[in-house]
NUFI-890803 format. One record per residue (C-alpha): x, y negated, z negated; residue in three letters. Coordinates in steps of 0.05 Angstrom, whole numbers, plus 5000, padded with zeros to 4 digits. Layout:
N
<pt><u>X</u><v>Y</v><w>Z</w><residuo>ALA</residuo></pt>
...
! end
This chain:
272
<pt><u>0612</u><v>8781</v><w>8814</w><residuo>UNK</residuo></pt>
<pt><u>0643</u><v>8712</v><w>8826</w><residuo>UNK</residuo></pt>
<pt><u>0710</u><v>8675</v><w>8829</w><residuo>UNK</residuo></pt>
<pt><u>0701</u><v>8608</v><w>8793</w><residuo>UNK</residuo></pt>
<pt><u>0749</u><v>8550</v><w>8803</w><residuo>UNK</residuo></pt>
<pt><u>0741</u><v>8502</v><w>8745</w><residuo>UNK</residuo></pt>
<pt><u>0772</u><v>8433</v><w>8737</w><residuo>UNK</residuo></pt>
<pt><u>0798</u><v>8418</v><w>8667</w><residuo>UNK</residuo></pt>
<pt><u>0808</u><v>8343</v><w>8671</w><residuo>UNK</residuo></pt>
<pt><u>0871</u><v>8306</v><w>8652</w><residuo>UNK</residuo></pt>
<pt><u>0887</u><v>8314</v><w>8578</w><residuo>UNK</residuo></pt>
<pt><u>0865</u><v>8368</v><w>8530</w><residuo>UNK</residuo></pt>
<pt><u>0818</u><v>8426</v><w>8518</w><residuo>UNK</residuo></pt>
<pt><u>0759</u><v>8379</v><w>8507</w><residuo>UNK</residuo></pt>
<pt><u>0761</u><v>8349</v><w>8577</w><residuo>UNK</residuo></pt>
<pt><u>0727</u><v>8410</v><w>8608</w><residuo>UNK</residuo></pt>
<pt><u>0655</u><v>8398</v><w>8629</w><residuo>UNK</residuo></pt>
<pt><u>0598</u><v>8431</v><w>8592</w><residuo>UNK</residuo></pt>
<pt><u>0581</u><v>8471</v><w>8654</w><residuo>UNK</residuo></pt>
<pt><u>0654</u><v>8493</v><w>8660</w><residuo>UNK</residuo></pt>
<pt><u>0656</u><v>8514</v><w>8587</w><residuo>UNK</residuo></pt>
<pt><u>0593</u><v>8555</v><w>8593</w><residuo>UNK</residuo></pt>
<pt><u>0622</u><v>8593</v><w>8653</w><residuo>UNK</residuo></pt>
<pt><u>0689</u><v>8605</v><w>8619</w><residuo>UNK</residuo></pt>
<pt><u>0655</u><v>8635</v><w>8558</w><residuo>UNK</residuo></pt>
<pt><u>0618</u><v>8686</v><w>8601</w><residuo>UNK</residuo></pt>
<pt><u>0675</u><v>8705</v><w>8648</w><residuo>UNK</residuo></pt>
<pt><u>0710</u><v>8772</v><w>8642</w><residuo>UNK</residuo></pt>
<pt><u>0779</u><v>8744</v><w>8660</w><residuo>UNK</residuo></pt>
<pt><u>0805</u><v>8673</v><w>8652</w><residuo>UNK</residuo></pt>
<pt><u>0869</u><v>8648</v><w>8686</w><residuo>UNK</residuo></pt>
<pt><u>0902</u><v>8580</v><w>8677</w><residuo>UNK</residuo></pt>
<pt><u>0937</u><v>8556</v><w>8740</w><residuo>UNK</residuo></pt>
<pt><u>1006</u><v>8533</v><w>8717</w><residuo>UNK</residuo></pt>
<pt><u>1046</u><v>8496</v><w>8769</w><residuo>UNK</residuo></pt>
<pt><u>1009</u><v>8440</v><w>8805</w><residuo>UNK</residuo></pt>
<pt><u>1000</u><v>8403</v><w>8739</w><residuo>UNK</residuo></pt>
<pt><u>0998</u><v>8414</v><w>8664</w><residuo>UNK</residuo></pt>
<pt><u>0953</u><v>8392</v><w>8606</w><residuo>UNK</residuo></pt>
<pt><u>0975</u><v>8352</v><w>8546</w><residuo>UNK</residuo></pt>
<pt><u>0963</u><v>8413</v><w>8501</w><residuo>UNK</residuo></pt>
<pt><u>0985</u><v>8486</v><w>8506</w><residuo>UNK</residuo></pt>
<pt><u>0939</u><v>8543</v><w>8525</w><residuo>UNK</residuo></pt>
<pt><u>0930</u><v>8562</v><w>8452</w><residuo>UNK</residuo></pt>
<pt><u>0884</u><v>8501</v><w>8445</w><residuo>UNK</residuo></pt>
<pt><u>0843</u><v>8526</v><w>8504</w><residuo>UNK</residuo></pt>
<pt><u>0838</u><v>8595</v><w>8474</w><residuo>UNK</residuo></pt>
<pt><u>0815</u><v>8567</v><w>8407</w><residuo>UNK</residuo></pt>
<pt><u>0758</u><v>8529</v><w>8440</w><residuo>UNK</residuo></pt>
<pt><u>0739</u><v>8585</v><w>8489</w><residuo>UNK</residuo></pt>
<pt><u>0745</u><v>8640</v><w>8438</w><residuo>UNK</residuo></pt>
<pt><u>0782</u><v>8685</v><w>8487</w><residuo>UNK</residuo></pt>
<pt><u>0850</u><v>8698</v><w>8518</w><residuo>UNK</residuo></pt>
<pt><u>0875</u><v>8654</v><w>8575</w><residuo>UNK</residuo></pt>
<pt><u>0925</u><v>8685</v><w>8623</w><residuo>UNK</residuo></pt>
<pt><u>0977</u><v>8641</v><w>8657</w><residuo>UNK</residuo></pt>
<pt><u>0977</u><v>8641</v><w>8733</w><residuo>UNK</residuo></pt>
<pt><u>1042</u><v>8610</v><w>8762</w><residuo>UNK</residuo></pt>
<pt><u>1053</u><v>8594</v><w>8835</w><residuo>UNK</residuo></pt>
<pt><u>1062</u><v>8664</v><w>8863</w><residuo>UNK</residuo></pt>
<pt><u>1000</u><v>8690</v><w>8829</w><residuo>UNK</residuo></pt>
<pt><u>0956</u><v>8638</v><w>8864</w><residuo>UNK</residuo></pt>
<pt><u>0993</u><v>8633</v><w>8930</w><residuo>UNK</residuo></pt>
<pt><u>1021</u><v>8702</v><w>8943</w><residuo>UNK</residuo></pt>
<pt><u>0987</u><v>8751</v><w>8896</w><residuo>UNK</residuo></pt>
<pt><u>0917</u><v>8722</v><w>8896</w><residuo>UNK</residuo></pt>
<pt><u>0886</u><v>8782</v><w>8931</w><residuo>UNK</residuo></pt>
<pt><u>0912</u><v>8830</v><w>8878</w><residuo>UNK</residuo></pt>
<pt><u>0907</u><v>8787</v><w>8815</w><residuo>UNK</residuo></pt>
<pt><u>0846</u><v>8743</v><w>8829</w><residuo>UNK</residuo></pt>
<pt><u>0803</u><v>8762</v><w>8888</w><residuo>UNK</residuo></pt>
<pt><u>0805</u><v>8838</v><w>8877</w><residuo>UNK</residuo></pt>
<pt><u>0785</u><v>8828</v><w>8804</w><residuo>UNK</residuo></pt>
<pt><u>0727</u><v>8782</v><w>8825</w><residuo>UNK</residuo></pt>
<pt><u>0696</u><v>8838</v><w>8866</w><residuo>UNK</residuo></pt>
<pt><u>0676</u><v>8873</v><w>8802</w><residuo>UNK</residuo></pt>
<pt><u>0681</u><v>8819</v><w>8748</w><residuo>UNK</residuo></pt>
<pt><u>0670</u><v>8745</v><w>8737</w><residuo>UNK</residuo></pt>
<pt><u>0739</u><v>8712</v><w>8742</w><residuo>UNK</residuo></pt>
<pt><u>0755</u><v>8639</v><w>8725</w><residuo>UNK</residuo></pt>
<pt><u>0816</u><v>8601</v><w>8750</w><residuo>UNK</residuo></pt>
<pt><u>0826</u><v>8538</v><w>8709</w><residuo>UNK</residuo></pt>
<pt><u>0858</u><v>8480</v><w>8745</w><residuo>UNK</residuo></pt>
<pt><u>0886</u><v>8418</v><w>8711</w><residuo>UNK</residuo></pt>
<pt><u>0852</u><v>8356</v><w>8738</w><residuo>UNK</residuo></pt>
<pt><u>0803</u><v>8372</v><w>8794</w><residuo>UNK</residuo></pt>
<pt><u>0801</u><v>8436</v><w>8834</w><residuo>UNK</residuo></pt>
<pt><u>0816</u><v>8402</v><w>8900</w><residuo>UNK</residuo></pt>
<pt><u>0875</u><v>8360</v><w>8876</w><residuo>UNK</residuo></pt>
<pt><u>0919</u><v>8412</v><w>8912</w><residuo>UNK</residuo></pt>
<pt><u>0908</u><v>8446</v><w>8980</w><residuo>UNK</residuo></pt>
<pt><u>0928</u><v>8512</v><w>8947</w><residuo>UNK</residuo></pt>
<pt><u>0858</u><v>8519</v><w>8919</w><residuo>UNK</residuo></pt>
<pt><u>0823</u><v>8507</v><w>8985</w><residuo>UNK</residuo></pt>
<pt><u>0865</u><v>8563</v><w>9014</w><residuo>UNK</residuo></pt>
<pt><u>0844</u><v>8608</v><w>8956</w><residuo>UNK</residuo></pt>
<pt><u>0771</u><v>8595</v><w>8972</w><residuo>UNK</residuo></pt>
<pt><u>0782</u><v>8614</v><w>9045</w><residuo>UNK</residuo></pt>
<pt><u>0816</u><v>8679</v><w>9025</w><residuo>UNK</residuo></pt>
<pt><u>0759</u><v>8696</v><w>8977</w><residuo>UNK</residuo></pt>
<pt><u>0709</u><v>8684</v><w>9032</w><residuo>UNK</residuo></pt>
<pt><u>0747</u><v>8730</v><w>9079</w><residuo>UNK</residuo></pt>
<pt><u>0743</u><v>8784</v><w>9025</w><residuo>UNK</residuo></pt>
<pt><u>0667</u><v>8771</v><w>9016</w><residuo>UNK</residuo></pt>
<pt><u>0677</u><v>8748</v><w>8944</w><residuo>UNK</residuo></pt>
<pt><u>0628</u><v>8694</v><w>8922</w><residuo>UNK</residuo></pt>
<pt><u>0660</u><v>8630</v><w>8895</w><residuo>UNK</residuo></pt>
<pt><u>0635</u><v>8570</v><w>8855</w><residuo>UNK</residuo></pt>
<pt><u>0671</u><v>8505</v><w>8840</w><residuo>UNK</residuo></pt>
<pt><u>0664</u><v>8461</v><w>8778</w><residuo>UNK</residuo></pt>
<pt><u>0692</u><v>8391</v><w>8790</w><residuo>UNK</residuo></pt>
<pt><u>0728</u><v>8345</v><w>8740</w><residuo>UNK</residuo></pt>
<pt><u>0769</u><v>8281</v><w>8737</w><residuo>UNK</residuo></pt>
<pt><u>0837</u><v>8279</v><w>8770</w><residuo>UNK</residuo></pt>
<pt><u>0894</u><v>8230</v><w>8780</w><residuo>UNK</residuo></pt>
<pt><u>0864</u><v>8214</v><w>8849</w><residuo>UNK</residuo></pt>
<pt><u>0807</u><v>8175</v><w>8818</w><residuo>UNK</residuo></pt>
<pt><u>0833</u><v>8160</v><w>8748</w><residuo>UNK</residuo></pt>
<pt><u>0891</u><v>8120</v><w>8778</w><residuo>UNK</residuo></pt>
<pt><u>0840</u><v>8064</v><w>8788</w><residuo>UNK</residuo></pt>
<pt><u>0854</u><v>8045</v><w>8715</w><residuo>UNK</residuo></pt>
<pt><u>0915</u><v>8007</v><w>8741</w><residuo>UNK</residuo></pt>
<pt><u>0869</u><v>7957</v><w>8773</w><residuo>UNK</residuo></pt>
<pt><u>0886</u><v>7976</v><w>8844</w><residuo>UNK</residuo></pt>
<pt><u>0825</u><v>7989</v><w>8886</w><residuo>UNK</residuo></pt>
<pt><u>0816</u><v>8063</v><w>8902</w><residuo>UNK</residuo></pt>
<pt><u>0792</u><v>8052</v><w>8973</w><residuo>UNK</residuo></pt>
<pt><u>0857</u><v>8015</v><w>8989</w><residuo>UNK</residuo></pt>
<pt><u>0901</u><v>8075</v><w>8974</w><residuo>UNK</residuo></pt>
<pt><u>0930</u><v>8109</v><w>9036</w><residuo>UNK</residuo></pt>
<pt><u>0960</u><v>8178</v><w>9041</w><residuo>UNK</residuo></pt>
<pt><u>0986</u><v>8207</v><w>8975</w><residuo>UNK</residuo></pt>
<pt><u>1056</u><v>8235</v><w>8974</w><residuo>UNK</residuo></pt>
<pt><u>1101</u><v>8275</v><w>8928</w><residuo>UNK</residuo></pt>
<pt><u>1172</u><v>8258</v><w>8907</w><residuo>UNK</residuo></pt>
<pt><u>1214</u><v>8319</v><w>8892</w><residuo>UNK</residuo></pt>
<pt><u>1280</u><v>8331</v><w>8859</w><residuo>UNK</residuo></pt>
<pt><u>1338</u><v>8330</v><w>8909</w><residuo>UNK</residuo></pt>
<pt><u>1361</u><v>8399</v><w>8927</w><residuo>UNK</residuo></pt>
<pt><u>1437</u><v>8405</v><w>8933</w><residuo>UNK</residuo></pt>
<pt><u>1442</u><v>8333</v><w>8956</w><residuo>UNK</residuo></pt>
<pt><u>1384</u><v>8339</v><w>9006</w><residuo>UNK</residuo></pt>
<pt><u>1331</u><v>8284</v><w>9001</w><residuo>UNK</residuo></pt>
<pt><u>1267</u><v>8298</v><w>9040</w><residuo>UNK</residuo></pt>
<pt><u>1244</u><v>8237</v><w>9079</w><residuo>UNK</residuo></pt>
<pt><u>1170</u><v>8251</v><w>9073</w><residuo>UNK</residuo></pt>
<pt><u>1154</u><v>8204</v><w>9015</w><residuo>UNK</residuo></pt>
<pt><u>1192</u><v>8147</v><w>9048</w><residuo>UNK</residuo></pt>
<pt><u>1156</u><v>8157</v><w>9114</w><residuo>UNK</residuo></pt>
<pt><u>1088</u><v>8159</v><w>9079</w><residuo>UNK</residuo></pt>
<pt><u>1103</u><v>8095</v><w>9041</w><residuo>UNK</residuo></pt>
<pt><u>1126</u><v>8061</v><w>9105</w><residuo>UNK</residuo></pt>
<pt><u>1062</u><v>8081</v><w>9143</w><residuo>UNK</residuo></pt>
<pt><u>1017</u><v>8060</v><w>9085</w><residuo>UNK</residuo></pt>
<pt><u>1052</u><v>7993</v><w>9077</w><residuo>UNK</residuo></pt>
<pt><u>1045</u><v>7979</v><w>9152</w><residuo>UNK</residuo></pt>
<pt><u>0969</u><v>7983</v><w>9140</w><residuo>UNK</residuo></pt>
<pt><u>0971</u><v>7943</v><w>9076</w><residuo>UNK</residuo></pt>
<pt><u>0953</u><v>8005</v><w>9035</w><residuo>UNK</residuo></pt>
<pt><u>0977</u><v>8029</v><w>8967</w><residuo>UNK</residuo></pt>
<pt><u>1016</u><v>8094</v><w>8959</w><residuo>UNK</residuo></pt>
<pt><u>1007</u><v>8141</v><w>8901</w><residuo>UNK</residuo></pt>
<pt><u>1069</u><v>8183</v><w>8890</w><residuo>UNK</residuo></pt>
<pt><u>1062</u><v>8248</v><w>8850</w><residuo>UNK</residuo></pt>
<pt><u>1127</u><v>8267</v><w>8816</w><residuo>UNK</residuo></pt>
<pt><u>1158</u><v>8335</v><w>8818</w><residuo>UNK</residuo></pt>
<pt><u>1146</u><v>8391</v><w>8768</w><residuo>UNK</residuo></pt>
<pt><u>1195</u><v>8449</v><w>8768</w><residuo>UNK</residuo></pt>
<pt><u>1166</u><v>8511</v><w>8737</w><residuo>UNK</residuo></pt>
<pt><u>1208</u><v>8574</v><w>8727</w><residuo>UNK</residuo></pt>
<pt><u>1175</u><v>8631</v><w>8766</w><residuo>UNK</residuo></pt>
<pt><u>1164</u><v>8701</v><w>8739</w><residuo>UNK</residuo></pt>
<pt><u>1201</u><v>8761</v><w>8767</w><residuo>UNK</residuo></pt>
<pt><u>1174</u><v>8800</v><w>8826</w><residuo>UNK</residuo></pt>
<pt><u>1164</u><v>8859</v><w>8779</w><residuo>UNK</residuo></pt>
<pt><u>1118</u><v>8818</v><w>8735</w><residuo>UNK</residuo></pt>
<pt><u>1076</u><v>8796</v><w>8794</w><residuo>UNK</residuo></pt>
<pt><u>1067</u><v>8867</v><w>8819</w><residuo>UNK</residuo></pt>
<pt><u>1032</u><v>8885</v><w>8755</w><residuo>UNK</residuo></pt>
<pt><u>0964</u><v>8868</v><w>8784</w><residuo>UNK</residuo></pt>
<pt><u>0925</u><v>8872</v><w>8719</w><residuo>UNK</residuo></pt>
<pt><u>0899</u><v>8816</v><w>8673</w><residuo>UNK</residuo></pt>
<pt><u>0941</u><v>8846</v><w>8617</w><residuo>UNK</residuo></pt>
<pt><u>1005</u><v>8829</v><w>8655</w><residuo>UNK</residuo></pt>
<pt><u>1010</u><v>8761</v><w>8622</w><residuo>UNK</residuo></pt>
<pt><u>1066</u><v>8720</v><w>8650</w><residuo>UNK</residuo></pt>
<pt><u>1100</u><v>8673</v><w>8600</w><residuo>UNK</residuo></pt>
<pt><u>1130</u><v>8616</v><w>8639</w><residuo>UNK</residuo></pt>
<pt><u>1193</u><v>8578</v><w>8619</w><residuo>UNK</residuo></pt>
<pt><u>1187</u><v>8505</v><w>8600</w><residuo>UNK</residuo></pt>
<pt><u>1179</u><v>8464</v><w>8663</w><residuo>UNK</residuo></pt>
<pt><u>1222</u><v>8405</v><w>8685</w><residuo>UNK</residuo></pt>
<pt><u>1186</u><v>8340</v><w>8699</w><residuo>UNK</residuo></pt>
<pt><u>1210</u><v>8283</v><w>8743</w><residuo>UNK</residuo></pt>
<pt><u>1213</u><v>8214</v><w>8709</w><residuo>UNK</residuo></pt>
<pt><u>1193</u><v>8148</v><w>8740</w><residuo>UNK</residuo></pt>
<pt><u>1266</u><v>8126</v><w>8739</w><residuo>UNK</residuo></pt>
<pt><u>1288</u><v>8189</v><w>8776</w><residuo>UNK</residuo></pt>
<pt><u>1234</u><v>8179</v><w>8829</w><residuo>UNK</residuo></pt>
<pt><u>1258</u><v>8107</v><w>8840</w><residuo>UNK</residuo></pt>
<pt><u>1329</u><v>8132</v><w>8847</w><residuo>UNK</residuo></pt>
<pt><u>1305</u><v>8179</v><w>8902</w><residuo>UNK</residuo></pt>
<pt><u>1268</u><v>8124</v><w>8938</w><residuo>UNK</residuo></pt>
<pt><u>1327</u><v>8076</v><w>8935</w><residuo>UNK</residuo></pt>
<pt><u>1373</u><v>8130</v><w>8962</w><residuo>UNK</residuo></pt>
<pt><u>1325</u><v>8139</v><w>9021</w><residuo>UNK</residuo></pt>
<pt><u>1321</u><v>8064</v><w>9029</w><residuo>UNK</residuo></pt>
<pt><u>1397</u><v>8057</v><w>9031</w><residuo>UNK</residuo></pt>
<pt><u>1402</u><v>8109</v><w>9087</w><residuo>UNK</residuo></pt>
<pt><u>1342</u><v>8084</v><w>9127</w><residuo>UNK</residuo></pt>
<pt><u>1348</u><v>8042</v><w>9190</w><residuo>UNK</residuo></pt>
<pt><u>1282</u><v>8005</v><w>9179</w><residuo>UNK</residuo></pt>
<pt><u>1281</u><v>7976</v><w>9108</w><residuo>UNK</residuo></pt>
<pt><u>1215</u><v>7975</v><w>9070</w><residuo>UNK</residuo></pt>
<pt><u>1232</u><v>7965</v><w>8997</w><residuo>UNK</residuo></pt>
<pt><u>1285</u><v>7932</v><w>8953</w><residuo>UNK</residuo></pt>
<pt><u>1301</u><v>7927</v><w>8879</w><residuo>UNK</residuo></pt>
<pt><u>1255</u><v>7866</v><w>8878</w><residuo>UNK</residuo></pt>
<pt><u>1195</u><v>7905</v><w>8905</w><residuo>UNK</residuo></pt>
<pt><u>1134</u><v>7910</v><w>8860</w><residuo>UNK</residuo></pt>
<pt><u>1118</u><v>7980</v><w>8835</w><residuo>UNK</residuo></pt>
<pt><u>1074</u><v>8010</v><w>8781</w><residuo>UNK</residuo></pt>
<pt><u>1097</u><v>8066</v><w>8735</w><residuo>UNK</residuo></pt>
<pt><u>1045</u><v>8109</v><w>8700</w><residuo>UNK</residuo></pt>
<pt><u>1055</u><v>8162</v><w>8647</w><residuo>UNK</residuo></pt>
<pt><u>1006</u><v>8211</v><w>8614</w><residuo>UNK</residuo></pt>
<pt><u>0945</u><v>8186</v><w>8652</w><residuo>UNK</residuo></pt>
<pt><u>0881</u><v>8199</v><w>8614</w><residuo>UNK</residuo></pt>
<pt><u>0917</u><v>8213</v><w>8548</w><residuo>UNK</residuo></pt>
<pt><u>0911</u><v>8170</v><w>8485</w><residuo>UNK</residuo></pt>
<pt><u>0983</u><v>8145</v><w>8492</w><residuo>UNK</residuo></pt>
<pt><u>0979</u><v>8131</v><w>8566</w><residuo>UNK</residuo></pt>
<pt><u>1030</u><v>8080</v><w>8591</w><residuo>UNK</residuo></pt>
<pt><u>1025</u><v>8035</v><w>8652</w><residuo>UNK</residuo></pt>
<pt><u>1076</u><v>7982</v><w>8671</w><residuo>UNK</residuo></pt>
<pt><u>1081</u><v>7939</v><w>8734</w><residuo>UNK</residuo></pt>
<pt><u>1145</u><v>7905</v><w>8753</w><residuo>UNK</residuo></pt>
<pt><u>1202</u><v>7905</v><w>8803</w><residuo>UNK</residuo></pt>
<pt><u>1240</u><v>7969</v><w>8818</w><residuo>UNK</residuo></pt>
<pt><u>1300</u><v>7940</v><w>8780</w><residuo>UNK</residuo></pt>
<pt><u>1257</u><v>7927</v><w>8719</w><residuo>UNK</residuo></pt>
<pt><u>1218</u><v>7992</v><w>8719</w><residuo>UNK</residuo></pt>
<pt><u>1281</u><v>8035</v><w>8728</w><residuo>UNK</residuo></pt>
<pt><u>1305</u><v>8011</v><w>8660</w><residuo>UNK</residuo></pt>
<pt><u>1242</u><v>8031</v><w>8622</w><residuo>UNK</residuo></pt>
<pt><u>1230</u><v>8095</v><w>8583</w><residuo>UNK</residuo></pt>
<pt><u>1160</u><v>8120</v><w>8600</w><residuo>UNK</residuo></pt>
<pt><u>1165</u><v>8176</v><w>8549</w><residuo>UNK</residuo></pt>
<pt><u>1135</u><v>8245</v><w>8556</w><residuo>UNK</residuo></pt>
<pt><u>1107</u><v>8272</v><w>8622</w><residuo>UNK</residuo></pt>
<pt><u>1069</u><v>8271</v><w>8667</w><residuo>UNK</residuo></pt>
<pt><u>1095</u><v>8211</v><w>8706</w><residuo>UNK</residuo></pt>
<pt><u>1071</u><v>8181</v><w>8771</w><residuo>UNK</residuo></pt>
<pt><u>1090</u><v>8121</v><w>8813</w><residuo>UNK</residuo></pt>
<pt><u>1051</u><v>8071</v><w>8856</w><residuo>UNK</residuo></pt>
<pt><u>1080</u><v>8029</v><w>8912</w><residuo>UNK</residuo></pt>
<pt><u>1028</u><v>7975</v><w>8923</w><residuo>UNK</residuo></pt>
<pt><u>1009</u><v>7950</v><w>8992</w><residuo>UNK</residuo></pt>
<pt><u>0975</u><v>7884</v><w>9005</w><residuo>UNK</residuo></pt>
<pt><u>0942</u><v>7859</v><w>8941</w><residuo>UNK</residuo></pt>
<pt><u>0875</u><v>7826</v><w>8934</w><residuo>UNK</residuo></pt>
<pt><u>0875</u><v>7768</v><w>8884</w><residuo>UNK</residuo></pt>
<pt><u>0834</u><v>7810</v><w>8835</w><residuo>UNK</residuo></pt>
<pt><u>0886</u><v>7866</v><w>8840</w><residuo>UNK</residuo></pt>
<pt><u>0940</u><v>7815</v><w>8827</w><residuo>UNK</residuo></pt>
<pt><u>0904</u><v>7792</v><w>8764</w><residuo>UNK</residuo></pt>
<pt><u>0894</u><v>7864</v><w>8741</w><residuo>UNK</residuo></pt>
<pt><u>0967</u><v>7881</v><w>8750</w><residuo>UNK</residuo></pt>
<pt><u>0986</u><v>7820</v><w>8709</w><residuo>UNK</residuo></pt>
<pt><u>0957</u><v>7856</v><w>8649</w><residuo>UNK</residuo></pt>
<pt><u>1011</u><v>7909</v><w>8653</w><residuo>UNK</residuo></pt>
<pt><u>1071</u><v>7869</v><w>8679</w><residuo>UNK</residuo></pt>
! end
């Protein structure tokens, strides 16, 4: 038996690959990982296409209860874990593969598109992106410096920075997670998504408290919403301009450009 990790792509139930769909249809148990990202449709759309039930797997199922809820099942059954975007868009899934190997459970990976390559639609060259970072909601007035440090280091090398914006998903109770059976379906609460404007507020707060300044309200940034969806929105402009825009429904992301090639400058002019 096998644990399959299957990328779903960026938008809806139709973005799964043909190979991924074939595997899902034959698996005994199908989980949808529900915390590193979300699709533009709910799981009912997936179930309609797959012709089977899809169980939601929030953070603790994948990170803390994987041995009981995923790997143990895959010793006797074919189990699929569906991941929005590409499987390796989050280090969580690499850790899951290592734990499956330790338990002598075979694994197979089906790749798909993710924000890490689709972000090239902005016109910024993929090979000029530096380290990707995440901007999270402040916690009781605490602002982690990590995204600011990543942007500073990337800018020092002339590289662009892709900022992934926070998703807050309500976690199930411990009692739910201890029900280590596929029938113990966890129904998550609606998540909270960070907006481009909120991410810029965080960065400007960090800028205002930093000793070495790297950005200002006149700095060029690119806001992106619903990448890969029919109503995708991309806008380039200064921080002051972008903060005033409504990017609409999630998911949002933010780019802090580094040194621009003249072709990149021309491409960004399309969305200024």
